[in-house]
TIFI-176455 format. One record per residue (C-alpha): residue in three letters; x, y, z. Coordinates in steps of 0.5 Angstrom, whole numbers, padded with zeros to 4 digits, always signed. Example, Ala and Ser with C-alpha at 12.3 -4.5 7.8 and 13.67 -1.06 7.14 Angstrom:
2
ALA+0025-0009+0016
SER+0027-0002+0014
//
This chain:
758
MET+0000+0000+0000
LYS+0005+0005+0002
ASN+0009+0003-0004
ARG+0003+0004-0010
LEU+0002+0010-0005
SER+0009+0013-0007
LYS+0009+0012-0014
LEU+0002+0016-0014
ILE+0006+0022-0011
LEU+0011+0021-0016
ALA+0007+0021-0021
ALA+0003+0027-0019
VAL+0010+0031-0018
ILE+0011+0029-0024
LEU+0004+0032-0028
ILE+0005+0038-0025
GLY+0013+0038-0027
ALA+0010+0037-0035
GLN+0004+0043-0033
THR+0009+0047-0030
PHE+0014+0046-0037
ALA+0009+0046-0042
GLN+0007+0053-0039
GLU+0014+0056-0039
ALA+0014+0053-0046
GLN+0010+0058-0048
HIS+0014+0064-0046
ILE+0017+0067-0051
PRO+0024+0065-0051
GLU+0027+0072-0052
VAL+0023+0074-0046
GLU+0026+0069-0042
ALA+0033+0070-0045
LEU+0032+0077-0043
LEU+0030+0076-0036
LYS+0035+0072-0035
LYS+0039+0079-0035
MET+0036+0083-0031
THR+0037+0085-0024
LEU+0031+0085-0019
GLU+0031+0093-0020
GLU+0030+0093-0027
LYS+0025+0089-0028
ILE+0022+0094-0022
GLY+0023+0100-0026
GLN+0018+0096-0031
LEU+0013+0096-0027
ASN+0013+0104-0027
LEU+0008+0108-0031
LEU+0008+0115-0032
THR+0006+0122-0036
PRO+0011+0127-0037
GLY+0005+0133-0037
GLY+0006+0138-0042
GLY+0001+0133-0046
VAL-0005+0130-0045
ALA-0008+0131-0040
THR-0012+0125-0035
GLY-0011+0126-0028
SER-0009+0131-0023
VAL-0001+0128-0022
VAL+0004+0129-0026
SER+0011+0125-0025
LYS+0018+0129-0024
ASN+0024+0127-0027
VAL+0022+0123-0033
GLU+0028+0123-0037
GLU+0033+0121-0031
LYS+0028+0116-0029
ILE+0028+0112-0036
LYS+0036+0113-0036
ALA+0037+0110-0030
GLY+0032+0104-0032
ASN+0026+0106-0028
VAL+0021+0107-0032
GLY+0017+0102-0037
GLY+0012+0106-0040
LEU+0009+0113-0042
PHE+0003+0116-0043
GLY+0000+0123-0045
VAL+0007+0124-0050
THR+0005+0124-0056
GLY+0008+0126-0064
PRO+0013+0122-0068
ASP+0019+0126-0066
LYS+0018+0126-0059
ILE+0017+0118-0058
ARG+0023+0118-0062
GLN+0027+0122-0057
ALA+0024+0119-0051
GLN+0025+0112-0054
GLU+0032+0113-0056
ILE+0034+0115-0048
ALA+0031+0109-0046
VAL+0034+0104-0051
LYS+0041+0108-0052
ASN+0042+0110-0044
THR+0040+0104-0041
ARG+0043+0098-0040
LEU+0039+0092-0044
GLY+0036+0098-0048
ILE+0028+0096-0047
PRO+0024+0100-0050
LEU+0018+0103-0048
LEU+0010+0102-0048
ILE+0006+0109-0050
GLY-0001+0109-0048
SER-0007+0114-0048
ASP-0014+0115-0047
ILE-0017+0114-0054
ILE-0023+0113-0052
HIS-0027+0116-0058
GLY-0023+0117-0063
TYR-0016+0120-0063
LYS-0016+0127-0068
THR-0022+0125-0072
THR-0027+0125-0066
PHE-0033+0120-0066
PRO-0039+0121-0062
ILE-0038+0119-0054
PRO-0039+0112-0054
LEU-0046+0112-0050
GLY-0049+0116-0058
LEU-0043+0110-0062
SER-0048+0105-0058
SER-0054+0108-0060
SER-0052+0106-0067
TRP-0053+0099-0065
ASP-0048+0098-0072
MET-0042+0093-0070
GLU-0038+0094-0076
LEU-0038+0101-0075
ILE-0037+0101-0068
GLU-0031+0097-0071
LYS-0029+0102-0076
THR-0030+0108-0071
ALA-0024+0103-0067
GLN-0019+0101-0073
ILE-0019+0110-0075
ALA-0018+0111-0068
ALA-0011+0107-0068
LYS-0009+0108-0074
GLU-0009+0115-0073
ALA-0005+0115-0065
THR-0001+0110-0068
ALA+0000+0115-0073
ASP+0002+0120-0067
GLY+0007+0115-0064
ILE+0002+0111-0059
ASN+0002+0103-0058
TRP-0002+0103-0052
ASN-0010+0105-0052
PHE-0013+0105-0045
SER-0020+0103-0049
PRO-0026+0101-0048
MET-0030+0102-0042
VAL-0034+0097-0042
ASP-0036+0098-0036
ILE-0044+0097-0035
ALA-0048+0104-0032
ARG-0056+0103-0030
ASP-0055+0111-0026
PRO-0054+0116-0030
ARG-0052+0120-0025
TRP-0045+0117-0026
GLY-0042+0122-0031
ARG-0038+0116-0033
ILE-0044+0113-0036
SER-0042+0118-0042
GLU-0036+0112-0044
GLY-0039+0107-0045
ALA-0045+0102-0047
GLY-0051+0103-0043
GLU-0054+0099-0038
ASP-0055+0092-0042
PRO-0049+0085-0042
TYR-0051+0083-0049
LEU-0050+0089-0053
GLY-0044+0091-0048
SER-0041+0085-0050
GLU-0041+0085-0057
ILE-0039+0092-0057
ALA-0034+0090-0052
LYS-0032+0085-0058
ALA-0032+0090-0063
MET-0028+0095-0060
VAL-0022+0091-0059
THR-0021+0087-0065
GLY-0022+0095-0069
TYR-0016+0097-0064
GLN-0011+0090-0065
GLN-0014+0087-0072
GLN-0011+0081-0074
ASP-0004+0083-0072
LEU+0000+0087-0067
THR+0006+0088-0071
GLU+0003+0091-0076
GLU+0005+0100-0076
ASN-0003+0101-0075
THR-0004+0096-0070
MET-0004+0098-0061
ILE-0006+0094-0056
SER-0013+0094-0053
THR-0014+0096-0045
VAL-0020+0094-0042
LYS-0023+0097-0037
HIS-0025+0098-0031
PHE-0024+0092-0028
ALA-0029+0092-0025
LEU-0036+0094-0023
TYR-0034+0101-0024
GLY-0040+0103-0026
ALA-0045+0100-0021
SER-0042+0106-0015
GLU-0046+0108-0010
GLY-0050+0114-0011
GLY-0048+0114-0018
ARG-0042+0119-0015
ASP-0035+0116-0018
TYR-0030+0114-0015
ASN-0036+0111-0009
THR-0036+0104-0007
THR-0039+0098-0010
ASP-0043+0092-0007
MET-0046+0087-0011
SER-0048+0078-0009
ARG-0043+0074-0014
VAL-0050+0072-0018
LYS-0051+0079-0020
MET-0044+0081-0022
PHE-0043+0074-0026
ASN-0050+0076-0029
GLU-0050+0082-0030
TYR-0043+0086-0030
LEU-0038+0081-0032
PRO-0040+0079-0039
PRO-0036+0085-0042
TYR-0030+0084-0039
LYS-0031+0077-0041
ALA-0033+0079-0048
ALA-0026+0083-0049
ILE-0022+0078-0046
ASP-0025+0072-0050
ALA-0023+0077-0058
GLY-0016+0078-0055
ALA-0015+0084-0051
GLU-0008+0084-0049
SER-0009+0089-0043
VAL-0014+0090-0037
MET-0014+0096-0032
SER-0017+0096-0025
SER-0021+0100-0023
PHE-0021+0104-0017
ASN-0027+0102-0013
ASP-0028+0096-0008
VAL-0030+0088-0010
ASP-0033+0085-0004
GLY-0029+0090+0001
VAL-0023+0090-0003
PRO-0021+0096-0007
ALA-0020+0092-0015
SER-0012+0094-0015
GLY-0011+0089-0009
ASN-0016+0084-0010
LYS-0013+0077-0011
TRP-0020+0075-0013
LEU-0021+0079-0018
LEU-0014+0080-0022
THR-0011+0072-0020
ASP-0017+0068-0018
LEU-0023+0071-0024
LEU-0018+0074-0030
ARG-0012+0069-0030
GLU-0015+0063-0027
GLN-0022+0063-0029
TRP-0022+0067-0035
GLY-0015+0065-0038
PHE-0012+0071-0039
GLU-0005+0072-0041
GLY-0004+0080-0042
PHE-0002+0084-0036
VAL-0006+0089-0032
VAL-0004+0097-0030
SER-0008+0101-0025
ASP-0012+0106-0026
TYR-0009+0113-0025
THR-0006+0112-0018
SER-0010+0107-0015
VAL-0005+0104-0011
ASN-0004+0110-0007
GLU-0011+0111-0006
MET-0012+0105-0003
ILE-0009+0109+0003
ALA-0015+0113+0003
HIS-0019+0106+0003
GLY-0016+0104+0009
LEU-0011+0098+0006
GLY-0005+0101+0010
ASP+0002+0105+0008
LEU+0004+0106+0000
GLN+0009+0100+0002
ALA+0003+0095+0005
VAL-0002+0097-0001
SER+0004+0096-0006
ALA+0005+0089-0004
LEU-0002+0088-0003
SER-0003+0090-0010
ILE+0003+0086-0014
ASN+0002+0080-0010
ALA-0006+0080-0012
GLY-0004+0080-0019
LEU-0003+0087-0021
ASP+0003+0089-0025
MET+0002+0095-0028
ASP+0003+0102-0022
MET+0000+0107-0026
VAL+0004+0114-0023
GLY+0004+0113-0016
GLU+0011+0110-0016
GLY+0009+0105-0010
PHE+0012+0099-0014
LEU+0018+0103-0016
THR+0020+0106-0009
THR+0017+0100-0005
LEU+0018+0093-0008
GLN+0025+0092-0007
LYS+0024+0094+0001
SER+0019+0088+0000
VAL+0023+0084-0003
ASP+0028+0084+0003
GLU+0022+0084+0008
GLY+0020+0077+0005
LYS+0013+0081+0003
VAL+0013+0080-0004
SER+0017+0075-0007
GLU+0023+0076-0014
ALA+0018+0071-0017
THR+0012+0075-0017
ILE+0016+0081-0019
THR+0019+0077-0025
ASN+0011+0075-0026
ALA+0009+0082-0027
CYS+0015+0083-0032
ARG+0015+0078-0036
ARG+0008+0080-0038
ILE+0010+0087-0039
LEU+0016+0085-0044
GLU+0012+0080-0047
ALA+0007+0086-0049
LYS+0012+0090-0052
TYR+0015+0084-0056
LYS+0008+0082-0058
LEU+0008+0090-0061
GLY+0015+0089-0065
LEU+0019+0094-0061
PHE+0024+0089-0059
ASP+0025+0089-0067
ASP+0024+0096-0068
PRO+0023+0101-0063
TYR+0021+0106-0068
LYS+0017+0104-0072
TYR+0011+0109-0069
SER+0016+0114-0070
ASP+0014+0115-0078
SER+0014+0122-0079
LYS+0010+0121-0086
ARG+0005+0118-0083
PRO+0001+0124-0078
GLU+0000+0127-0086
ARG-0001+0121-0089
ASP-0006+0118-0084
ILE-0009+0123-0080
LEU-0015+0128-0080
THR-0017+0125-0087
GLU-0022+0126-0092
ALA-0024+0119-0091
ASN-0024+0119-0083
LYS-0028+0125-0083
GLU-0033+0121-0088
VAL-0034+0116-0082
ALA-0035+0121-0077
ARG-0041+0124-0080
GLU-0044+0117-0082
ALA-0043+0115-0075
ALA-0045+0121-0071
ARG-0052+0121-0075
LYS-0053+0114-0074
SER-0052+0115-0066
PHE-0058+0120-0066
VAL-0064+0117-0063
LEU-0072+0120-0065
LEU-0074+0122-0059
LYS-0080+0125-0061
ASN-0083+0128-0068
GLU-0089+0132-0066
ASN-0094+0134-0073
LYS-0088+0129-0076
THR-0085+0137-0076
LEU-0078+0133-0078
PRO-0075+0133-0083
LEU-0075+0140-0085
ALA-0075+0143-0092
LYS-0069+0145-0095
THR-0071+0151-0096
ALA-0075+0153-0090
LYS-0074+0159-0086
ILE-0071+0157-0080
ALA-0069+0161-0073
LEU-0063+0157-0069
VAL-0062+0158-0063
GLY-0060+0155-0057
PRO-0052+0156-0053
LEU-0050+0149-0056
ALA-0052+0152-0064
ASN-0046+0155-0065
ASN-0041+0152-0060
LYS-0035+0148-0062
ASN-0032+0147-0056
ASN-0038+0142-0053
MET-0038+0138-0060
LEU-0033+0133-0058
GLY-0036+0131-0052
THR-0032+0128-0046
TRP-0026+0124-0045
ALA-0023+0127-0052
PRO-0016+0130-0050
THR-0013+0127-0056
GLY-0018+0132-0060
ASP-0018+0140-0062
PRO-0025+0142-0061
GLN-0024+0148-0066
LEU-0023+0143-0072
SER-0030+0141-0071
THR-0036+0143-0075
PRO-0042+0147-0070
ILE-0049+0146-0072
LEU-0050+0153-0075
GLU-0044+0151-0080
GLY-0047+0144-0081
LEU-0054+0147-0083
LYS-0052+0153-0088
ASN-0047+0146-0091
VAL-0053+0142-0092
ALA-0058+0146-0094
PRO-0055+0153-0097
ASN-0062+0156-0099
ALA-0065+0155-0092
GLU-0066+0163-0089
ILE-0062+0161-0083
SER-0062+0166-0077
TYR-0058+0164-0071
SER-0058+0168-0063
LYS-0056+0165-0056
GLY-0062+0165-0054
ALA-0059+0163-0047
ASN-0053+0161-0044
ILE-0052+0154-0042
SER-0052+0155-0034
ASN-0052+0162-0031
ASP-0049+0159-0025
SER-0042+0161-0025
ALA-0040+0158-0019
PHE-0043+0151-0023
ALA-0039+0154-0029
LYS-0032+0154-0026
LYS-0033+0147-0024
ILE-0035+0144-0032
ASN-0028+0149-0034
VAL-0023+0145-0031
PHE-0021+0144-0039
GLY-0023+0149-0043
PRO-0028+0154-0044
ARG-0034+0149-0045
ILE-0040+0154-0040
GLU-0039+0161-0043
ILE-0043+0167-0039
SER-0046+0171-0044
GLU-0044+0179-0042
GLU-0051+0180-0044
THR-0056+0178-0038
PRO-0061+0173-0039
GLU-0067+0177-0040
ALA-0063+0180-0047
LEU-0061+0174-0049
LEU-0068+0171-0049
ALA-0072+0177-0052
GLU-0066+0177-0059
ALA-0068+0169-0059
LEU-0076+0171-0059
ALA-0075+0177-0063
ASN-0071+0172-0068
ALA-0077+0167-0068
GLU-0082+0171-0070
THR-0081+0172-0078
ALA-0078+0163-0078
ASP-0083+0158-0080
ALA-0079+0153-0075
ILE-0075+0154-0069
VAL-0069+0149-0068
ALA-0067+0149-0062
VAL-0060+0146-0059
VAL-0059+0146-0052
GLY-0057+0141-0046
GLU-0050+0139-0042
ALA-0044+0141-0044
SER-0039+0136-0045
GLU-0036+0136-0038
MET-0043+0136-0035
SER-0041+0130-0037
GLY-0035+0123-0035
GLU-0029+0122-0030
SER-0032+0126-0024
SER-0038+0130-0027
SER-0044+0126-0023
ARG-0050+0130-0022
THR-0056+0129-0017
ASP-0061+0134-0021
ILE-0061+0130-0028
THR-0065+0135-0032
ILE-0064+0140-0037
PRO-0062+0147-0034
LYS-0066+0152-0032
SER-0063+0157-0036
GLN-0065+0153-0042
LYS-0071+0151-0040
THR-0073+0158-0039
LEU-0071+0158-0046
ILE-0075+0153-0049
GLN-0082+0154-0045
GLU-0082+0162-0048
LEU-0080+0158-0055
VAL-0086+0154-0055
LYS-0091+0159-0054
THR-0089+0162-0060
GLY-0093+0158-0063
LYS-0088+0156-0068
PRO-0086+0149-0070
VAL-0080+0147-0065
VAL-0075+0142-0065
LEU-0070+0141-0060
VAL-0063+0139-0062
LEU-0060+0135-0055
MET-0054+0134-0053
SER-0051+0130-0047
GLY-0048+0125-0044
ARG-0052+0121-0041
PRO-0060+0120-0040
LEU-0063+0125-0038
ASP-0070+0126-0035
ILE-0074+0131-0039
THR-0081+0129-0037
GLU-0082+0136-0038
GLU-0080+0136-0045
LEU-0083+0131-0047
ALA-0090+0134-0044
LEU-0089+0140-0050
PRO-0091+0141-0056
VAL-0083+0140-0058
SER-0079+0135-0063
ILE-0073+0132-0060
LEU-0067+0129-0063
GLN-0062+0126-0059
VAL-0056+0128-0062
TRP-0051+0126-0055
HIS-0044+0129-0056
PRO-0043+0128-0064
GLY-0035+0130-0065
ILE-0032+0132-0070
GLU-0037+0133-0076
ALA-0043+0134-0070
GLY-0047+0140-0075
ASN-0046+0136-0082
ALA-0049+0130-0078
VAL-0054+0134-0075
ALA-0056+0137-0081
ASP-0056+0131-0085
VAL-0061+0128-0080
VAL-0066+0135-0079
PHE-0066+0136-0087
GLY-0068+0128-0088
ASP-0062+0126-0092
HIS-0060+0121-0087
ASN-0067+0117-0083
PRO-0065+0117-0076
SER-0065+0110-0074
GLY-0062+0110-0066
LYS-0064+0107-0060
LEU-0063+0108-0053
THR-0058+0103-0050
ALA-0060+0105-0043
SER-0067+0107-0040
TRP-0069+0114-0039
PRO-0072+0115-0032
GLN-0077+0120-0031
ASN-0074+0123-0025
VAL-0068+0121-0021
GLY-0072+0118-0015
GLN-0073+0112-0020
ILE-0066+0110-0021
PRO-0064+0105-0023
VAL-0069+0105-0028
TYR-0067+0098-0033
HIS-0070+0094-0037
SER-0068+0087-0035
MET-0071+0088-0027
LYS-0075+0083-0024
THR-0081+0083-0022
THR-0081+0081-0015
GLY-0086+0077-0011
ARG-0092+0083-0011
PRO-0091+0086-0019
ALA-0094+0092-0019
PRO-0101+0093-0024
SER-0100+0096-0031
THR-0105+0102-0029
GLU-0108+0104-0024
PHE-0105+0104-0017
GLN-0106+0098-0012
LYS-0104+0098-0004
PHE-0099+0093-0002
LYS-0096+0093-0010
SER-0088+0094-0010
GLN-0090+0101-0014
TYR-0089+0109-0012
LEU-0094+0114-0010
ASP-0093+0119-0014
ALA-0090+0115-0021
ALA-0090+0109-0025
ASN-0086+0104-0025
ALA-0084+0104-0033
PRO-0078+0109-0035
ALA-0080+0115-0039
LEU-0076+0112-0045
ALA-0075+0105-0045
PHE-0069+0102-0047
GLY-0068+0101-0054
TYR-0073+0106-0056
GLY-0072+0111-0062
LEU-0076+0114-0066
SER-0077+0114-0075
TYR-0079+0119-0080
THR-0082+0111-0083
THR-0085+0107-0079
PHE-0084+0099-0077
GLU-0090+0094-0077
TYR-0088+0087-0074
SER-0092+0080-0076
ASN-0091+0073-0077
LEU-0086+0071-0071
LYS-0084+0064-0071
LEU-0079+0058-0068
SER-0076+0054-0071
SER-0078+0049-0066
LYS-0082+0049-0060
ASN-0078+0044-0056
ILE-0071+0043-0055
GLY-0066+0040-0052
GLN-0060+0042-0049
ASN-0054+0045-0053
GLU-0059+0046-0059
ASP-0061+0053-0062
VAL-0067+0056-0064
THR-0068+0061-0070
VAL-0073+0066-0070
MET-0076+0069-0075
VAL-0080+0075-0076
ASP-0083+0079-0082
VAL-0081+0087-0082
THR-0087+0092-0086
ASN-0084+0099-0087
THR-0090+0103-0087
GLY-0089+0109-0088
ALA-0087+0114-0093
TYR-0079+0113-0093
ASP-0074+0108-0093
GLY-0071+0106-0088
GLU-0067+0102-0082
GLU-0069+0099-0076
VAL-0066+0095-0070
VAL-0069+0089-0069
GLN-0069+0087-0062
LEU-0070+0079-0059
TYR-0071+0079-0051
LEU-0071+0072-0047
HIS-0076+0071-0041
ASP-0074+0064-0037
VAL-0081+0064-0034
VAL-0078+0059-0028
ARG-0071+0058-0026
SER-0068+0056-0019
ILE-0066+0063-0018
THR-0070+0069-0019
PRO-0071+0072-0027
PRO-0071+0078-0030
MET-0077+0079-0033
ARG-0073+0081-0039
THR-0066+0080-0042
LEU-0063+0082-0049
LYS-0062+0076-0053
GLY-0060+0078-0060
PHE-0061+0084-0064
HIS-0060+0085-0073
LYS-0061+0093-0076
VAL-0064+0092-0083
PHE-0065+0097-0088
ILE-0072+0096-0091
LYS-0075+0101-0097
LYS-0081+0104-0096
GLY-0088+0099-0097
GLU-0082+0093-0098
THR-0082+0087-0092
LYS-0076+0083-0091
THR-0075+0077-0086
VAL-0071+0078-0081
GLU-0067+0072-0077
LEU-0065+0071-0071
THR-0061+0066-0068
LEU-0062+0064-0061
LYS-0056+0060-0058
ALA-0056+0054-0053
GLU-0050+0059-0049
ASP-0057+0064-0049
LEU-0061+0059-0045
LYS-0055+0059-0040
PHE-0055+0064-0033
TYR-0050+0063-0027
ASN-0054+0059-0021
GLY-0053+0060-0013
SER-0046+0056-0014
LEU-0044+0060-0020
GLU-0045+0054-0025
PHE-0047+0056-0032
ILE-0053+0052-0034
SER-0060+0053-0037
GLU-0066+0049-0034
PRO-0071+0046-0037
GLY-0077+0049-0038
GLU-0081+0054-0041
PHE-0078+0061-0045
GLU-0082+0067-0048
VAL-0079+0071-0053
PHE-0080+0078-0055
VAL-0079+0081-0061
GLY-0080+0089-0063
GLY-0077+0095-0064
ASP-0075+0096-0056
SER-0076+0093-0050
ASN-0083+0094-0049
ALA-0084+0089-0055
THR-0091+0085-0054
LEU-0090+0080-0060
LYS-0089+0074-0057
GLU-0087+0066-0058
THR-0086+0060-0052
PHE-0081+0055-0054
THR-0079+0049-0048
LEU-0073+0047-0047
ASN-0073+0040-0045
//
């Protein structure tokens, strides 16, 4: 018996050794050879990411003595520096002045385009066009690499269901299925098939994890949720991005299960690496390692050791790794093997980019003129913008306007370049954007267009100061609000229609831009109300980086076109839609609340044991005294200049077995007077299961172009995976039973069929 046990132990040791050898065999030989030459100090240096300042501003701290630190081998990467010449200088310092000549990673926040700025990500998501979204990422990569950058801190894939949180503008909204599809499209767009190509770059999935669920919608705040909710509703887009091949992950500012993400071993190692098989490197968010001190996790040495032991590889700006890890190794708090593993992952990323073969491959001075801000790129930006617009209301079919109309163009955002790009466009130049006034004149030169500002974005100078950190976004006129309004009303007197461009300044949403009041500012509300009193047709062109509370505006006799912050081609794209050259087809990717008291409100909520009635109030049911449960505007909602009718819903089978797919077929008829695109959406309801199911979840969509009077049969496939969920034991399973399928133009779709999973 003893002899047999010894043999079993020996076999296990051999097996473990074979597995270890197999893992080592997967490492890059050139990197392994380099690691053997490196001192511990040099390895720690590779874990340090700095910003020299003077370039792209993305945070409040700027690194000091950067050149000296590069020469000392204490820097693995830089961000906030751009241009082939500057990048070459930085690489030459690293390659020619250090013992081993290791090149630098050059990173940047390229969130929705580089110089050619596309709509904010929440706007792009509203296009529901994966091919287009991938194309915008591909163009962003081509432009950024032409300017020397090889590493992008994008995409942000955080699920967000609280529009008070300003960074909802940077993501794809509330739904994990749609968010996953967009995550895959963006990673593919940035990285393509070969990172050694000069026009591809490393993609960074952020913010890992749960950042979009910060309590109270307050940025950098804590998060707290069950593992079941994490796995079913918040984690899928991160995993989709990893499965698509993302080479980098950024940790988030918030805590997860009480441990800040940058020092959370369960998150960064157990889940990300061991369960999901991620082999790239993890970088902290801006000084998030240092910020764990304020979280209450210890001093800088303690939190730095906690982070690297948890699986964080690179420290952004904080320099805690650089200044404390040697001491932690000496004291036995961190092993050199842990530092070696982190260094290996960063060196492997540089190898995959081809930097060891040519450190200057991103320093071609001819590329910027050839690849940046080309007419072809701007045309894609124009297409992306108009496809992102969502027609929320078309009062008396006011839109589209005639190209010969007499138009009173009013509003603080109507002739304003500073707010067209939107938040998190640090690499773009707002002065190159096309404002709405210019765009209308470009598209309709025969229209008679007169402009007046009408109101300030806000009359509150203290509020404006908070918004204007990166430049003038809210400019308060020397004229009184009363004088501005009088000019607008006089302008409107002889007009056929009024187009009022209103909403948020670009920095009223985004990072560190949480709001408790998500209505249109009072100064603009007054303008809108007075314009309505003229009796003229009023079109609101609404700009924002988040869902707003526009309950009052929806009740007014106005048309509303939501255009987000549209990017560099803003004015031309708005004009294309306003004058009917393009039929709007955007659909909301986050529900718009009736008021902030409803938040969170989203389409995949659960019914509860006391569901509210659909009409009248009933005591002891789950509802409000002063508002309905439903949002003002549902997820997936968006009008068109034409109308679509759904009919003849069929399933390929009414009974299926495990691991079988279901084909869903529906006829969609364009019943209106315009050709147009419709986003056909498929929702699923698992009627009975072991944990409470959502009312419905998005499980498929297809954007289809249909000519007026034409009917098309649209097919969508429900895959076996779409029927699965994480149960109470976090097992990804499907359970036998009845499923309801809903198909339509938004999450309130009523066309229904059922099938049974055996």
